[in-house]
N, C-alpha and C positions, 0 to 999 in steps of 0.2 A: 121710089128711092129706098134702098136697103138701109137697115139700121147702121151698118158699118159706114156706108157712104155718108149718111146724115151726120153721124157723130164726127167723122173725119172732117167734113166740111165745117161743122160748127167749131171744132177745135182749131182748124186753120184760120177761120175768120176771126175768132177771138184772139189768136196770136198776132195776126196782122193789125188788128185794131189797136192793140196795145203798143203804140209806136215807141214809147220810152223803153219798155222791156225788150222789144225787138232790136232796137238800136244797140243797147248795151250787151245783148247776147252775142253780137258780132264785134262791137267796138272794144269791149273790155279786154277779152283775150288778145285781140289784135294789137292793142296798146302794149301788152306785155311782150308780144313778138317783136314789135318795133323797138321797144326799150332794151330788151336783152340782146336783140340783134345789133343795136348800136354799141352797147357796152362791150360785147365780145366780138365785134367785127374784126375779121382777119385772124382771130385766135385759132389755135389747134388744141385738140384734146387727145387723151390717150388713144393710140391707134392711128394718129395722123389725120383724122377727119376734121373738117372745119367745124367750129362750134355751132354754126347755123344748122348743120346736119343733125345736131342734137336738140337745139333750141326749138326749131320749127315743129318737129313731130311731138316734142314734149308739151309745148304750149297748146298745140292743136288737140292733143289727147285730153288735157285738162279742160279746154274750152268745150269740147264735145260732151265730156262727162258732166261738167258743171251745168250746161244747158239742159241736159236730160234730167238730172236730179231736181233742179229748181223748177223747171217747167211743170213736170208732173206732180211734184210735191205741192206747189202752190195751187195748181188746178184741182187736185183731188181734195185738198182741204177746203177750198172755196166752194166747189160743187157740193160737198157734203154739208157745209155750213149753210148754204142757201137752199138745201133740200133738193137740188137738181138730181143728185144721185138717187134719192129715194123715188123721185118721179120716174127715172130710167128703170129702176128696179121693178116698178109696177108694170112695166111693159115687158114684152117677150124677149127683150134684149139681154143676152147672157153677159157675164163679166168678161169673158174672153173677147167679145166684140168691142166692148168699151176699151179694153187694154190694147187691142189691135189698132184702133183708131189713134190712140195716143202714140203708139209705136211708129205708125206711118208718118205722123207729123214730126216726131222727134228725128226720124231717119232723114226726112227732107231737110231739116235744120242742120243736121250733122254733115250732109253732103254739101250743102251751101257753104258751111264753115270751111270744109276741107278745100273746096275750090278756091275760096277767097284767100285762105291762109297760104295755100301752096302758090297761088299766083303772086302774092306779095313777097314770099320768101324767095321765089325764083328770080325776082328783079336783080339785075346786076349789082345793085348797091349792097344787097344782102348775100347773094351768091349761093343759094341752095342748089345742090346738084342731086338729082334723083339717081343715086348710084345703086340702089337695090331693086328688088322685084316690087316696084311701086304698086302694081296692080293688086298685090296681096293686102294692101291697105283696106280693100273693100270688105272682105270677111272679118277683118279686125274691127272695122267700124260697126258692122252689123252686130257682132257679138258684144262690142263695147257699149253701144247704145242700149242693147237689150239688158245688159248687166246694170248699167247706171239708171235706166228707166225703172228696173225692179227695185233698186235702192231708193229711188225717188218715191215709189209707191209705199215703201216702208216708212219713209219720212212723213209723207202726206197722211198716212194712216195713224201715225202716232201724234201728230200735231193738230191742234184745233184752232190755232190763230196764225196769221201771217208772221208774227214775231217768232213764234215757236218754229215754224218751217225754216225761216232764215237762220235762226240760232242753231238748229240741229244740222241743217245742210252745210253751213259754214264750218261748224265744229268738225264735220267729217271731211269736207272737200279741201279746206285750206291746208291743214297739216298733211293730208295725203299728197297734195301737189308738191310739197317740199320733199317729203320722204320718198316719193316715187321718182324724183329727178325730172319733174316737168319743167322747172325753172333753171336748172343747171344740171350738168352731167352727174349721174349718180356715182361715177368713178371718184368724185371729189369727197364722197361721204365715207365715214369709217365702215369697215367690213360688217360690223354687227348691225349697223343701220340698213345696209344693203340687204342683209339677210331678213331683217324685220319687215322690210318693204315687200317681201314676197307674199305677205298675207293681205296685201292691198290690191284691189282690182285695177286701180290706175297704173300700178307698176306694169301689169301685163299689156295694157293698151299702149302705154308710153313705150315700153320695151319693143313691142311688136311694130309700132309705127316707125320707130327709129331704125329697126332692122329693114323694114320695107322701103322707107323713103331715104334714109341716111346711108344705107349700104353697110351697116355694121355687122349684120348676121346673115343667115341663109334661110331657106324655106323650112328647114327643120326647126330652127329657133322660133320662127313665126308660128308654126303649127303648135308648138308648146304654149306660146302665148295665147293662141286661140283657144286651146284646151283650158287654160287657166280662166279666161273670161267666161267660157261656157259653164264652168263649175260655179263661178260667182253668180252668173245669171240664174242658174238653177237654185242655188241656196237662197238668194234674195227673193226669187220668185215664190218659193215655197213659203218663206216667212211672210211675204206680202199678202199672199192669198189667205193665210191663217189669221192675220190681224186686220184684214180689210173690213171696213164698215161702210154700209150704204147710207147711214144716217147717224147723226150725233145723239139721236133720241134713244138709241139702243146700245 
């Protein structure tokens, strides 16, 4: 078995065994989808689209990003604290193989979240209609998971305790969710806040998924959002590799 396959299998098994975390990875964002879907059921927003066409992609983008940041942040901190990373470092396994295994599992979780969220939102009770080029959600998810995984690597490299990981990740992800329009259409926010949100990676994932699934924009808009996510993935990736630590002892 290759190092990549072994690490991917170990990461998957560890994720499945943690039933509580696995449950809330899907249930917590899904609860927001149901809650906001009920509150804004039947409402329209600017442009005439149903509110669910904004809510479903927005909550999905937050759920995918949240899962990627927290999963890799906690795992990196725990593996380093328990000296598992130092043991891996003593083998011929390069850092890119370790990161590739984490990315594979994170993509699997993101795809499962997407299928579940879309299936629930498509129920007649909520009434989501896939009016855009929904297939374009795939490159958005790939780039989005990559960007937020890199952000999680930064969080996990900075934090040495579970409390620190939770504090840093929540400090980043919760305000970002509101500023990026994940919980309500960003058209309701002042213009200066919409401008400020353009420096946040969740803005591009949320905006792109809304264009792809909700029918708000076109392929040109989605391409710009993909480019924005690629830039964030590159920036966070460079930062993460610079501050990455194999052990707390050094």
